N, C-alpha and C positions, 0 to 999 in steps of 0.2 A: 881610434884612440887606443893607446897602449896602457894596459893595467899592470901594476906590479904583480910579481909572482904570488904574493901573499893574499891578494884580494882580486877576485874576478867575479863578474856577474853570475857565471855558472856555478861557482863554488858557493856563493851566497844563497842562491835559490835551492841548491842541494841541501845546505844546512837547514834552511827553513822547511824543506820537505821532510827532512829527518825529524825535526821538532814536531811537525804535524803528525807524523806517524807515531812517535813516542807519546804524544798527547792523547791520541786516540787509544792506543794500547793501554796506557796507564789508567785512563778513564774507564775503560772496559774492565780491566782487572780489578780496579778499585771498587766496583760494584760488589765484588765478592770478598775481598780482603783488603785491609789497611786503607779503608776509604778516607780516613782523616789525613793520611799522608798523600795518597795518590790522587785524590780529588783536587787539592790546590796545585799539585804538580801538573796535572792535566790542563787545568785552567791557565796556569802561567805559560806553559809551553805552547798551548794553542794560541794565546794572545801574541806571544813572541813570534810564532810562525806567521800569523797574519800580518803583523807589523813588518816582518822580514820579506814580505812579498812572495810567499809560497805559491806554487801552482796548485797545491793540494788544499785549496780553501775549504772544501767540503769536509775533508778529514780533520782539519784544524777546528772547524766549527763543531763537528761531532765530539772532538776531544774536550772542548769547552763545555758543551751540553752534558757530556757524561761526567765531567768533573763536578758540575753543579749537582747532578743527580747523586753522585757519591756523597756529597755533603748533606743532601736532603735525606738520604738513607741513614747516614750517621746520626743526624739530628732526630730522626724518627725512632731509631733504636735507643738513643740516649734518653729520650722522653719516655719511651716505653719502660726502660730500666728504672728511671726515676719514679715512675708511677707504681713500681713494685710488681710489674708484670714479668719479671725475669731479667736475665743478663743481657747486656748489649751485644751479644754475639749471635750469629746466625744459628738457627736450629732447623734441621730438615723437617718439613711438615708443618712449620709454623713460622710466623713472622714476628 
């Protein structure tokens, strides 16, 4: 079967592999900074990579899990801030 130059199976899996890698990295970085932005980004890219048929399913799954963890950390810090225990920012030596 002949594929047009703009779409080939190899290009599609490469794009999904890139999405899986970016999902993992953004989820990992989101644990430290900008978790409200990077968490949903990691979840979205992880799901898109899985739907795109990536060969890096583990990395996409970790991106989704880390994205969820980013949101959990954000919620925990926001609840802590709302309870009057400090600001919703990271402080070394305390949570």
